[in-house]
N, C-alpha and C positions, 0 to 999 in steps of 0.2 A: 911649378904647376903640373908639368908633364909627369914628374916623379910621383906626385900625389895621385894623379889619375891612374898611373900604372899600379900603385899600391892598392888602390880601391878595387881594381880588377882582380888582383891576387886574392884579396880578402873575399870578394864575391865568389871566385872559383873555389876557394877553400870552404866557404859556407855551403856551396852546392854539393861538394863532396861529402861534407858532414851529414847533410840531409840524406843523400843517397846511401851512405854507409849505414846510417841508422835504419833506413827502410830495409836494407838487405839483412842487417843483423837481426831484425825482428820478423823476418819472413816466416819463421816457424812459431811466432807468438800468437796464441789464440786470441782472436778479437782485436788484433792490432790494426790501426788505421794509419796508412802511410801519409807522409807530409810532402809538401812541395814549397820550395823557396820562391818568393816573388821579389823581383828586383826592379828598381827604378833608376833612371838616369839623373845625374847631378849636373846642373848648369850654373855657370858663373854669373854673378850679378853684382851690380854696383848701386850706389845710392841714386844714380841717375837712370837706372834701368839697364836692361841688356839689349845689345844690338842684335840684328838678325844674323850677323856673322859670328856671334859669340861661340867660343869653343866650350864644350862640356867639361865638367870637373870629374867625370868618372861615373861610378855606379855605387849604389848602396842597397842594402837589404830592406825592402819595403815591408814585407810581412811573411809569416809562415802560415800556409794554408793546409789544413788537414782534410783528407779525403774521407767522407762519411758515406760513400756509395756502398751499395750492397756488395759483399764479397762474392767472388765467383766460385771459389772452392769451398767444400765442406768436408771436414775431417771428424771422424767419430772414433772413440776408443772402445766402443762396446758398452760403455757405462750407461745404464738406463736414465741417468740424470743429466746426460748431455742435452743441451737445448740450443736452439738457433732462432733468432728473430728474423723473420722474412719481411722486409720493408723497413719503415721507420720505427724508432723506439730504442729503449735501453732497458737492461735489467737493472733493478734497484737493489743494492745490498746495504746492510747496516752493520756497523761494528759496535752498536750499543750507544754510541754518542753522536754519530754523524752518518749521513747518507752518501753513497757513491754510486755513480752510473757507469755501466760497462756493457760492451757488446759481447764479451767473452762468456760463452755458455757452458763452460766445463765446470759443472757443479758436482758436489759429492755430499755424503751424509756424515755428520759428526757423531760423537758418542751419545748425544741426547736426541738424535734423529732429526736435527735441524738441517735444512738444505743450505750448504755454505759454499763459498768460492775457495780458491786456493789460499787466500789470506785469512780465512776464517770468518769473513763477512757473511751474515745471514741474508738469504734471498728474501725479498719483500713481496707480498702478495695480498690479496683480499681474502679474508676468512670466509668459510662456508659453514652453514648450520647443519644440523643432522639430516635435513632433507636435501642437502647438496646445493642449496641456494646461496649465491654469492652475496655477501654483505658489502655493498659498494660504499666507498668512503672510509672503510675501516681497514687500514693497512696494518699488516702484522708480519712477524717472522713465520716463514713457512716451515712446518714441522710435519714429518710423516708419522701418522698414527699406526703403530704396530700392535695395539692392544687386541685387535680382532683377528690377527694373523696367527694361524696355528703353528706350533713349533715343528721343526723338521729334525728328525733324529740324526745324530752324527753317525755315519756309517764307516768312515775311514779317517784315520789320523796319520798325517805324513810329517816327519821331522827331518830337518837337516841340521845335524849336530856335529861339531868338531870336539873330540875328546882328547885331552892333553896326555900324550904318550909318556911324558916325563913324570907323571904322578906315581907315587909308590903303590905297590900291589897291596890289596887288602885280603888276600887269600888266607892269611894266617889268623885273621880276626874271627870273632864268633859269628854265628849265623846272622844274615841280614835282618836288621830291625829298623823299620822306617822311623821309629821314635828316637833312634840313636844315630846322629849324623856321622859318627865314627865308623859305622859299618857300611857306608856307601860313599862313592866318590863324587857323584853329582846327581842332582834331582832337577827334573824339568816338569812343570805343570801347565795345564791348559784346561779350559772349560769346554765340555761337550754337552749336547742336548739330547734329551729323551722326549720323543713325541707323545708319550703316554699310550695307554692301551686299555682295552676293555670298556665296559659300560656299567652303569648302575652302581651298586654298592662296592663292586670289585674293581671299579675303574681306577687306573693310575693316572694322575694328572701329569701334564707336560712339566718338565723341570730341567734345570741345569745341574750338571754334576762336575766334580773336579777329578780329572784324570792326571795321575802323577806317574812319571817314569823315573826309576832309580837305576843308576849305572854304577856297577861295582867292578873295579879293575882287579882281575884275578891273575894276570901274568902279562908278559910282553905281547902287546896287540891282542890281548884276550880280555873280554868284558862280559859281564852278566847284566841283564836288564830285568828289573822287576816292575810290574805294573799294578797299581792300585786305583780303584775308583771310589771316591768318597771314603778312602781309608780301608776299603775292603777288597777282597779277591773278587774280580768280576766274573770268574768262571764257576767256581764252586762256593756257594754261600756258606756251606758248613765247614769249609777248610780255612784255617787261619793262615795268614801270611799273604803272599802275592804270587801272581803268575810270573814265572821266571823263564827267561830265554837266554840261551848260551850260544856263543859263536860256534 
């Protein structure tokens, strides 16, 4: 009996360490709620009942209690979609088939402008009409409407590119031709934005454009870069070819 009592104590101590270790491991987890192990004593019993001098049989885990009190610290990443619940309540997110509840308010925007959590679950909320009035009882996926947001022109493009020094030189090949992959070593593309300009009949609407950079190896550690926007030279509209930059 004393052996079993000692073993139960070891199991209880091990469980307490497991809970404490889990709390420490998640100290940096957004929205994490710590747990606490609750233990209860075991007493020996017989069919005739227990005497007042009966010795206990050890200890057992009675329950795991989660702490849902308001967190004391608040961490922000500078993301405008970071949110925090002050007081009771949960954020509701949907994966399209089921709902989940969370206190973690680190949200972001997906490719379709839906507000989502780190797992891709869409934040739920009540829809509003054109007058900004909330339609209570009609829960929906929250989506940021950007149709009335004016475009902002791209003013600077920064690239971090590693070029393979072991590639052969193309210096002996004909003049660079974006339509011929044999005349360049690597191409990198990205989308840039034009905010539009002018007014009336001469107005240019806001639009996206494709910027492509072509890299041509001309020697050891020597590269030439050619730039095209929508397949055209962005500097001189009457000049065929591309803007070139050499090291």
